[in-house]
C-alpha positions as CSV (number, residue, x, y, z in Angstrom):
1,M,0.0,0.0,0.0
2,V,1.2,3.5,-0.8
3,K,0.7,6.2,1.8
4,A,0.5,9.9,1.4
5,A,2.9,10.4,4.3
6,W,5.7,8.9,2.2
7,F,5.6,11.9,-0.1
8,R,6.4,15.6,0.4
9,N,6.4,18.6,-2.0
10,Y,9.4,20.6,-3.1
11,P,9.7,24.0,-4.6
12,A,11.4,24.2,-8.0
13,N,14.5,26.0,-6.5
14,E,15.2,22.9,-4.2
15,L,15.6,20.5,-7.2
16,P,19.1,19.1,-7.3
17,E,21.3,20.4,-10.2
18,K,22.2,16.8,-11.1
19,F,20.7,13.4,-10.3
20,D,22.5,10.1,-9.7
21,Q,20.0,8.5,-12.1
22,V,16.8,9.3,-14.0
23,V,14.3,6.5,-14.3
24,Q,11.2,6.5,-16.4
25,S,8.2,4.2,-15.9
26,W,5.7,3.6,-18.8
27,D,2.2,2.2,-18.6
28,T,1.1,2.0,-22.2
29,A,-2.4,1.8,-23.7
30,N,-3.6,0.6,-27.1
31,K,-5.7,3.3,-28.6
32,S,-6.3,7.0,-28.6
33,S,-10.1,7.0,-28.7
34,E,-12.1,9.0,-26.1
35,L,-13.0,5.8,-24.1
36,S,-9.5,4.3,-24.1
37,D,-7.0,4.4,-21.3
38,F,-4.2,6.9,-21.2
39,S,-0.6,6.0,-21.8
40,V,1.4,7.4,-18.9
41,C,5.1,8.0,-18.3
42,T,6.5,9.2,-14.9
43,S,10.0,10.5,-14.9
44,W,11.9,10.3,-11.6
45,G,15.2,11.8,-10.6
46,I,17.2,9.9,-8.0
47,K,19.6,11.8,-5.7
48,G,21.0,9.8,-2.9
49,K,18.1,8.3,-1.0
50,N,15.5,10.7,-2.4
51,L,13.2,10.3,-5.4
52,Y,12.0,13.4,-7.2
53,L,9.0,13.3,-9.5
54,L,10.1,15.4,-12.4
55,H,7.3,15.0,-14.9
56,V,4.1,13.1,-15.7
57,L,3.1,12.6,-19.3
58,R,-0.5,11.3,-19.6
59,R,-1.9,11.1,-23.1
60,R,-4.1,9.0,-25.3
61,M,-1.9,7.9,-28.3
62,E,-1.8,5.5,-31.2
63,Y,1.2,3.3,-31.4
64,P,3.4,5.4,-33.7
65,E,2.9,8.5,-31.5
66,L,3.6,6.4,-28.4
67,K,6.9,5.1,-29.8
68,R,8.0,8.7,-30.6
69,A,6.9,9.9,-27.2
70,V,9.1,7.2,-25.5
71,C,12.1,8.3,-27.5
72,E,11.5,12.0,-26.9
73,Q,10.9,11.6,-23.1
74,C,14.1,9.4,-22.8
75,V,16.2,12.0,-24.6
76,G,14.5,15.0,-23.0
77,F,15.1,13.8,-19.4
78,E,18.4,11.9,-20.2
79,A,16.8,8.8,-18.7
80,S,19.3,6.1,-17.7
81,V,16.6,3.4,-17.0
82,G,13.3,2.8,-18.7
83,L,10.6,0.6,-17.3
84,I,8.0,-0.5,-19.8
85,E,5.1,-2.7,-18.8
86,D,5.3,-5.9,-20.8
87,K,1.6,-5.9,-21.7
88,A,-0.5,-4.6,-24.5
89,S,1.4,-2.1,-26.7
90,G,4.3,-2.2,-24.3
91,T,5.3,-5.7,-25.6
92,Q,5.6,-4.5,-29.2
93,L,7.4,-1.3,-28.0
94,I,10.0,-3.3,-26.1
95,Q,10.7,-5.6,-29.0
96,E,11.1,-2.7,-31.5
97,L,13.3,-0.6,-29.2
98,I,15.6,-3.6,-28.7
99,E,15.6,-4.4,-32.4
100,Q,16.6,-0.8,-33.2
101,G,19.7,-1.2,-31.0
102,L,18.5,1.1,-28.2
103,R,19.8,-0.1,-24.8
104,S,17.6,-2.8,-23.5
105,P,14.8,-1.4,-21.4
106,A,14.1,-2.9,-18.1
107,I,10.9,-4.8,-18.2
108,S,8.5,-5.2,-15.3
109,R,5.0,-6.3,-15.0
110,R,2.6,-4.1,-13.0
111,P,2.2,-6.1,-9.8
112,T,6.0,-6.7,-9.5
113,R,6.7,-3.0,-10.2
114,S,4.2,-1.9,-7.5
115,C,5.4,-4.4,-4.9
116,A,9.0,-3.5,-5.6
117,C,8.4,0.2,-5.1
118,T,6.3,0.2,-2.0
119,P,8.8,-1.0,0.6
120,R,11.3,1.7,-0.3
121,P,9.7,4.7,1.4
122,R,8.9,2.6,4.5
123,S,12.5,1.8,5.2
124,S,14.2,4.1,7.7
125,R,17.4,3.9,5.6
126,T,15.9,5.4,2.5
127,G,14.7,8.9,1.7
128,L,11.3,10.3,0.6
129,S,9.6,10.4,-2.7
130,I,9.4,14.1,-3.4
131,C,6.8,15.6,-5.7
132,P,6.8,19.1,-7.2
133,R,4.6,21.6,-5.4
134,K,1.5,22.1,-7.5
135,R,0.5,25.5,-8.6
136,R,-3.1,26.4,-7.9
137,G,-5.2,25.4,-10.9
138,S,-2.3,23.6,-12.6
139,P,-2.0,19.9,-12.3
140,N,1.4,18.3,-12.5
141,T,0.6,16.5,-15.7
142,S,1.0,17.0,-19.4
143,T,-1.9,15.9,-21.5
144,S,-1.0,17.6,-24.7
């Protein structure tokens, strides 16, 4: 279970200049129709024991746009690790990225990813997951 107490907010001026690692996690969907699920990418900066939520991309996309978005987000945030759910369009995406010679993305199924993440904030030896302070009326997501 994930608890709100594990998270705190940070103002933009408290963001570290450089991260030890940037990790992106993708949950991909199949279609861009109005009733379809969104594809979502969260980008996290890791500095020491702390995790900083840098960006959330949430958009309905057809596969070609999804593939472009994965590459753009990876380059834009200089991601060192990419987690792509090995289901639905994620399976095809992983296969194509490997075939194109991009470094092999780390593959994780949803239950494993969730279980692997939840113990981290509870441990007294680790830091907090830190989210950007939301501005009034402006969600911390990109849907365009």
